[in-house]
N, C-alpha and C positions, 0 to 999 in steps of 0.2 A: 310596440317596441320596448316599452318599459312596464314593469320590471323584467329583467332578462329571465328566461326560463331556466337557464343553467349558469353557473358561475363563469364569468368571462376569463379568457386566458391572459389578457393584458389590460391594464388600466393606467391611464396617464392623468396625473393631477397637475394642473397649471395654477400655481400661486407663486408669484415672484417675490412679493414683499408684503408688509414690512415684518420685522422680527416678531412683533406681537401677533399679527395675523397668521404668520406661519406656525406660531405656537398653537393657535386655535385650530389649525388643520390637523394636528397630530391625533386628537381623539377620533376624528373622522377616519383617518388612515388606520388607526388601531381597530376601529369598528369594522372596516372593510377587510382587514387582514384576518380578523377573527371569523368573519362570515365566509370568506373565500381564501382559505389557507394556501391553496395551490395557484393563486393568481399572481402574476408578475406585476409589480407596481413600479412606475416611473414617475418622478416628480421633477417638473420643470420649475426652476427656482432661481432667485437672484444669487449672485456670487457671495455677497456678505451673509445672507441668510443661510446659505449652504454650509458655512463654517460652523453653524450650530446644528442644523438639522442633519448634517452629514453624520452625526452620531447615531442616527437610526440605522439599525442593521437591516439587511435584506431588501433595501430599497435602492433602485437605480436613480441617480441624480444627474440631471442635465442642467448645468449651471450657466447663467447668462450674465454678461456685463450689461447692465441696464442703460448704460450711457453710450453704448456702441452705435446707436442709431440704425441707419439703413444697412451699414456693413454688418451689424449684428443680426439683422433679419436675414440677410443673405447667408451668413454663416449658419444660422439656425435651420434654414431651408436645406442646406447641405447635410446637416446632422439628421434631419428627418427623412432624407432620401432613402427609400427602401424600407422604411419603418411602417408599421401599421398597428393600431390599437383597436381593441374592441370598443372601449369607452374612453372618452375624454371628459374629465370633470373640470369645467372652466369656472374657476373659483375667484376670479379677479375682475373687478369692474373698471377696466381702463382700456382705452383704445390700443395702447401698446400691447397689452396682454391679448386682446382680441386678434391683432395682426399675427401674433404667434400662434394662437388657436387656429387661425386660418391655414397655417402651414403644417399643422399636426394631422396626419391621416388617421381618421377614426370613424368607425361606422356610426357610433352614437356620440354626439357632442352635447353634453348636458350642461345647461347654464341656469341662471336664476330665472324666476318667473318674470313676465313682461314688466310688471310694476317695479321690480327691483333691478331689472337689467339695464342699468344706466349706461351712458356713453356708447349706446348702440350694441351692447353685448348680444342682444337677441338676434342680431343679424348674422352672428358667427356661430350659432348653435342650431341644432335641429330637435332639441328636446329641452323642456324646462321643468324645474322642480315645482312642487306644490306651493301655492300661494300662502305666505305667512306674513304677518306684520308685527313690527315693534318687538323684535326679539334680539337677544344678544348675538354678536357676530359669530361666536362659536356655535350657537344653536342654528344659525342660518346655514352654516356649513354642514351640520348634521342633517339638515333637510335633504342633502344630496343622497345620504344613505337611505333615508326613508323612501325617496323616490325610486331607489334601486331595489326596493322590496326588503330592506334590512330593518327590522324593528327593534333589535336589541342593541342599544347604544352602549359603547364602551368609553366611559370618560376616564381614559388612561393616557399617560404620557410615557413615563419610564424610559427616558433617554439614558443609555449607559454612559458613565463617565470614565475617562481614562485614569489610570493610576497616577499619571503626571499631574492631571488637573486636581485630583483628590489630594495629592501631596501639597500642591500649591495652596489649596484652601486650608489644609490642616496647619500649615505654618502661620496663617493669619488668624484662624479661629481654632486654637488648640483645645485639646481635651484637658479638663482640669484634673481628672484622675483617669486611670485605665477603666474603660467601660466594660462591664460584664458582658459575656457573650449573650446574644439575643436580647439585649436591653434596648431601650429607647435612647439612641445616641444623643439626642438633644439635651437630655438631662445632665450629661457629663461634659458639655462644651462650655467654653467661656461665653457667657450671655452677650450676644452681639446684635446691635442694630446696624443694618446697612441702609445708607441713604444714597439713592441713585437720583440726584436732584434735577436732572435735565431731560426734557423731551426735545425731539428734533424741531418741534413747534414752540418757539420761545414764549408765546403768549400762554402756554400751559405751565410755565415754570413759576414756582413760588420764589419769594424773596430769600436771599442767602441768610440774612439776619434771623429770619424765622426758622429756617432749618437749623441754624446755630442754636437758637433757644431750645428747640426740641432735643438736639444732641446733648446740651447741658442738662436738661431734665432727665434724659435717659441715664446719663453718667452719675448725677448726684442722687437721684431718687431710686434708681434701680441697679446701680453698680455695673452698668453695661459698658462694653467697648463699642466704639462707633467706627465704621468703615465707610468712606466715601468712594463711590464707584462711578464709572462713566467712560465714555469714549475719549479718544485722543484730541478732539477738536478744541479750538480756542474757547468756545462757549463753556464747555465742560470744565476745562482747566481753570478758567477765570471764576466760574461758580465755586469750585472747590476752594480756591484761594480766598474768595470772599467769605465763605462759610468759616474757614479757619480763622480769618482775621476778626470775625465777629464774635468768636469764642474767647472767654477769659483765658489768659495765658496758662493758668493752673489746670485747665481742663483739656488743653490741646494734646497733652501727652496720652490721653485716652482716645484720641482720634487718629486713624490711619488714613492717609490720602492715597488711594489706589487708582485714581482717575487716570485713564490712558495706559495703565500698566498691565492689564490682563486681556487674554483672548476671550471670546464668547464661551468656549467650554470651561475655561478657568472661572469666569464669572458665574456660570451655572453651578459649578462645584462650590464656589464661595456662598452662593445663595442657599445651597442645600444644607449648609452648616449654621446659617444665621437663625436667630430667634424670630426676627421680623424684618421686613423691608418697608421703608417709606419712600414713595416715588409718586410723581405725577403720572399722567396718561402717557406711558412710554413702554418700550419693549421689555425692560427688566421686570416690570410688574407682572408680565405674563410668563417670563422665564421663571420667576419665583413659583408660580403655579405649577410649572413642570415638575418641580422638586418638592412640592407640598409645603412651602414656606409661606406663612400668612403675610398679607400685604395691607398696609394702611395707604390706600390710594388717595391722592389729592385731586379731586374732580370738581371743577367749576366751569372750565371752558368746554368740557365734553361731558356726556351723560354716562355715568358708570353702569346704568342698566343696559346700555348697548355695548360698551367697550371696557368695562371694568374687569379687574382680575377675577376669573370665573368663580373660584371658590372663596374669594375674600370680599365679595361685594358688601357683606354685612359690616366689614371693618372699614370700608371706604368713607372718607369725608365727602358727602354729597352736597355740594353747594350749587349744583346746576340749576335747581329751582330758584335759588336766590339770584343767580346770574340772569336767568330768563326774565325775572321780574324787574331787575334793575336796568338791564341793557336793552331788553326787547319788549318790556311791558306785557309779558305773556307768562305762560306756564309750560312746563315740559310737555304736558298732554296736548297742548295746542300747537306745538312746534313740529316741523318735520323730524322724523326719527333720526336722520343723519345730521341734524343741525349741530353746528359748533359755534360757540360764543367766544371766539378768540379775539378779545378786545383788551385794550390797555386797562389794567387794574382789576380784571376779572378774578385773578387768583388771590387778590387781597381780601376777597370775601371769606377765605379760609383763615381762621385765627390760630395762633399758637396754642391757645388754651384748649380748643377742641381737639387738636391733634395730640397734645399731651394727655388729655383725658382718654382718648381712644387707645393710646399706647398703654396707659394704666389698666384699662379694661382688658385689653388683649393679654397682657402679662399675667393677669389674675385668672384668666379663663382656663377652665379645665374641661376639655371635651368629654 
């Protein structure tokens, strides 16, 4: 049954969420598009995530309200009526996603190998990818391409940005001079640190006074502008207010609070003009990867080897080993690969000094 002897006419990808994981799907999609240029691709995705991934051209998106419950399943069944796909790539380990996969007519339903097919995913597929262990989430997705007989991986993202989003970003991170044609744009931009301080999992968040200390370091030692970004929720807004309150008054003029003020495409454009992003394990860390911006990821509750920003893992603060020793009396090597240590105080293992040191190193780095 696999790999297919000829390119399929239609492929459906099922990955509803979250923002970071949908970012990881893009290289898989690019790999499939390159190998099968005449194949029609459909992506079943969450409504919020579609606001970003909808930038991808030549892809049909079927968006779902993940809170719709049984009525959403019935609506999805109606959408699938009369449809048929040659291959379904079941990329999400959740019962909700598997119930959707059950409604998707496809000759081949490809899921994870039995060891990784948690929440009964294997019951809803008729083919499995090759067994792999302890690999990054993005690489686990690329295992689907390998099982389909595609050996040339394309680690590409290239989401096109609208002119409106680019103009939004240019107002916040302006050019210091007119950039020569065909030059490296980043050399001519106001050097800017973006801090996206909040994860949807509060135990992954660093203390606001520590973010403030790093912001002051970036301003005083490197002459940087600082932009705070995040969603419109109370946690994000309160975090931004606390960061600003912890900064000396004379430094606040160098900090722009954009929390809750931008759309996902606008945030992506903003990240594309930044010099560096600092963030915990959260979606914007992977959005920065989409546009080639380096990320200093703050990882103690989760393992950056599994879920860190793909091209910036060398810049991440990896305190997961310290967390394993302190909270679980163990080491990462002896913990399940999906283990999370979301306990009170875990992020305090990351110090201001090591983040500032990493920022200093990154700004001096010349590839």
